[in-house]
N, C-alpha and C positions, 0 to 999 in steps of 0.2 A: 360390732358383732351382731349376728342374726338374733332376733328375738325368738326363743323357742315357741313352737306351737303348743297351745293348751292340749293336754292329753284328752282323749275321748274314752271314757270308761262307762261300761254298761254293767248294771247288776240285774241279773235275771233271777226271779223267785217264782217257782211254780205255785199255783194256787191250790192250797189244801191238798198237797200232793198225794199222800197215802190214801186219804179218803176219796179223792177224785179218781184215782186208779180203781178203787173198789167200786165206785159208782159206774165207771166206764165198763168194767168187766161184769158187773151184775146189774142189769137194767132195772131190776125191781127195787134197787136202792136209790135210784135217781129221784131227786126232789125231796128226799127224806133225811132226817137228822141221823148222821152216821158217825160213830166213833171207832177208830182203829185202836185195838188194844184189848186187854183182858177185862171182861165184864164182871168178874167176881168181886167179892168184898174187899180184896186187897189189890185189885187191878189198878192200872194207870192208863189214862188216855194218851196214846202216842200221837194221834192226829184227829182232828174233828172237821167235818164238812161245814160249809158255810151255813147250811140249815141248822146245824147243831150250835154253831157259834152265836146265832141269834139268841139263844137261851143262856149264853154265858159259858158254854162248854169250851175248854181250852186244852191244848196239849200239856202234859205233865200233871194234869188234874187227877186226883183220886177218882176212880170210876164210880164209887158210891156217891160222891158229891155230884158228879156229872149226871147220874141218873136222877138225883133229887131235883136238879135244875131242869132236866128234860126227861120226864117220865117215858116218853115215846122213843128215847134214844136207842138206836140199833147198834150193838157192838159186833164188830167183825174181827177175827184174828188177823194179825199182820202177816203179810207175805213178802218178806224182804227180798227174796230172790226175784220176784216180779218187779219190785220197786227198783232194784239195782239194774235190771235189764232195761227198764224204761229210762232210767237215768243215763245209761250208756247211749241210748238212742239220742237223747237230748244233748249229751256232751259231744257226740259226733257232729251235730249241727253246729255247736259252738266252734269246734275245731275246723269246720269248713270255712269259717270266717277269719279265725285268728288262732295262732298257736299259744297266745298269751291268755290262757284260761286258768283261773284259780277257783277250783270247787271249794265250797264251804261245807257242803253236805250233799246228800243225794238230790236235793231239790233246789239248790241255789248256787250261783257262781258269779264271780267277777270276770269281765272280759275287757281287755285293752284293745280297742279297735282303731287306735291312732293310725297305725299302719296295718291295714287288713288285707287278706289274701285276695279279695275280690275288687280292690281298688275303689271302694265306695267311700266318698268323702263325707257323708252325713251319718253320724252315729245314731241320730234319730231314725233315719231310714233303715239302718242296720237292725236296730232294736225291733222295729216294726216287722222287718223281714224274718228275723229269728222267731218272733212270736207266731207269725203265720206258718213258718216251717214246722215249729213244734206242734201246732194244732193239726197240720196236715199229716204229720207222721204218727202222732200219738193220740189225737183228738182231745188233748188236754189243753188248758189255758195257762198262760204264764203272764206275770206282770213284770214290767221293766222300769228301771230308773236309769236315766242318762245324765251324766254330768262330767265335770273335768277332774274329779277325783273320786276315790273309793268311798270316802265318808259321805259325800252328798249323794252319790249314785245309790247307795244302799238305803238311805232315808227316802229317796225319791221313789224307789220301787214299791214302797209300802203306801204311798199316798193315794193312788187310784185303784187299789185292789178291790175286787178281783178283776183279772183280765184288763189291766190298765197300763198306761204309759205316762210317765212324768219326766220332764226335762228341766234341769236346772243349769242354766248357761253361766259362763264365767262372770259376766257382769251382774248376775242375779244372786250369786252365792252368798256374799256377805249379808245382804238384806234378808235373804231367806233364813239364814242362821240366826239373825237378830231376833226373829219372832219365834224361833223354835224353843219349846220347853227343854230345859237341861235334862229332864228325865228321858228324853228321846236321844240324847247323845250316846253313841257307843262308848261303853266303859263307865257310864254313870248308873250305878245300881241304886237300890232304895236307900242304903245307908249314906252313900255319897250325896244323893239328892237331898236327903234330910239335912245333912251338914251344910250343904250349899244354901238351903232355905233359911238356916239360922243366920246366914250372912246376907239375907235378902237377895239371893241369886236364884232366880227361877227361869230366866230366859237367856238366850244367847247374848242379847244386848247387855243384860246385867252382868253376865260373865265377862264380856268383852271390856267392860268398864274397869275391871280389876287388873292390877299390874301383874307382870310375870313374877315379880318378887313375892307378892302376896299369895299368888296361887301355889307357887312352889313351897312357900313356908307352911301353908295350910294343908296341901294335898301331895306334897313330896314330888316324885318324878312325874306323877300324873298331871301336875300343874302345868308342865310344858304342853302336854296334849290339850288340856282345857284352853290354854291361852291361844293356841293356833286354831283349834276347832271353832272357837268363837268367832274367828275371822274367815271361816270357810276354807281353811288351808289344810291340805293333806298330801304329802309327797310320797306316800307309800306306793311302791310299784305293785302291779298285778303280778303275783309270783306264781308262775306255772309249776314250780317245783319247790314246795315249801320246805323240803328236807335239805336243800342245798346249803352248803356252808360257804357262802360268798356274799360280798357286798358290791353293789354296782350302781351306776348312774348312766342314763342315756337320754338323748334329746333328738327330736325330729325337727328339721329346719324348714322354714317357709320357702327358701330357695336353695338349690343344690350348691354344695361347696365344690370348688374345682382346683384348689391348690393346697400344697402342704402347709403353707403359712395360715391359710384360712382354717384348715382342720385343726391345727395346733391351738389356734386362738379359741376355737369352740370347745376343744377338749380341756382347756385349762380349768373352767369352773366345774367340769365333771370330775376331774382328778382331785380337786380340792374337796368336792362333796364326798367322794369315797374316803379320802383321808379323814375328814371330819367324822364320818360314820365309824371308822376304825377307832378314833380317839374316844368317841362316845361310848363304844362298847368295850374299850380297852383290849383291842385285838391287833395282832399283826399277821401278815400273810406272806406267802412266798411266790405266788403265781399271779401275774398280771395278764388280763385278756383284753385285747382291743377288738371292738366290733364295728364294722362298717356295713351300711346298707346302701347299695348303689341306686341310681335313679330308676332302674328297671326292677327294683325290689330284691335283687340278688344280694344275699348277705354273706359276708366272709368274716372270719375271726382269726386272730393271730395271738398266740400266748407265749409267755416266757416265764420259766421258773428259775429262781435264783437261790443260792445257798443261804443267803442272809435274810433277816426279817425286813419286811416292807411295811411302813406305816405312815410316812409323811408324803405330802403332795410332791415334793422334789424327788423322792424315791420313785414314785409312780411315773412322774414326768420323764425321767431318764429312760425308763423301759418303754413307755408308750412312744416316745420320739423315735426310738430305734425300730419298733414294730411298724410304725407308720412309714418310716423311710423305706422299709422293705416292700411296701405296696405302691411305691412311686415308680413311674408316673401313673396317675390315676387313669383307670380304664374309662371312666365316665364320672359324672357328677355324683356327689355323696349326699343322700337325703337324711341319713341317721348316723350318729356316732355314739358309741358306748364304751365305758371302761368298767372292768370288774376286777376285784381282788379276791383271791381264794387261797386255799392251802394254808389255813390258819395254824400257826404254831404256838401261839400264846393266848391263853384265856385267863386273864386275871379275875374275871368274874363270869359266871355262866350267862349264856344268852337268856334274856327274859322270855317267859312263856308267851307274853303279849308284847310284840315289838313296839318300840316307840312309834307313835302314830304320826307325829308332826315334828317339825324342826329339822328335817332332812331333805336335801335336794336330790330327788330321784329322777 
């Protein structure tokens, strides 16, 4: 079987976004410590310029404390309509590269550029180009992290801020995480970090030395996340529609597939992965969707809805085999295959607010 290509994920984070917009639009503020927010006794800092951060001013800080840290701090009221307009300009740049854009807020987003609209093979060059395009359109700077999963891309984007770029390659991921303080892991708050320290766990390497059984016993479901995070593994997809009620798995191949047999062989682990996700979340569905991307990047989907519940790999396989047969003979080679299950009819437990980060093949 073909070995799947590593995914190419970029995390873009605008530098001091709100404050930078204010400094852009008000030249008299440039080079000065600026806080966006209410400057009154009960105000809160929404964003701080890098000049203000040098004094310890941070977002979500009470304005009174911020002013004590930086007596020359200049407060400006937020203009969210302007920030949203600039964010829309930035998102348009993202979408010119890939439809797989997952915004986290007005000033940051994940992009999956494994298969991108401009056919650029280097995620590093894409990140450089996006940063240049953002600067050209908005005059603002952005930092970028490039890696093979979302966990590492997000961490990387913070390493060389502001106006920086950091790349963590697949062969570097495990070693990078080994030296990472656990307090920098997404999902590790102060209370969890303190508990870990009681077990002499302060770095990724120390976390990796603990068994899955130990971590799940001490940290519950989060233990699975910690176990895989310590190994630099994160299979979460970049979700362009976070509201969707579906579970899916897809893979891009190093060489094009040209036969029904080859496609079914590559689809088998994808179907098993979707079934495993259903089992993990205690879900069943009724609609199976098969996705194919041809060598010329043209994408087609075929779906089938059945009256009974679908939850096992064999259930999915039967439908996918029929959908794939309907697309034979192939018009050209296949570079990507994907399987999605939707139309959930059973929810034994509500979907978690924070999806499981690891342990799923996406």
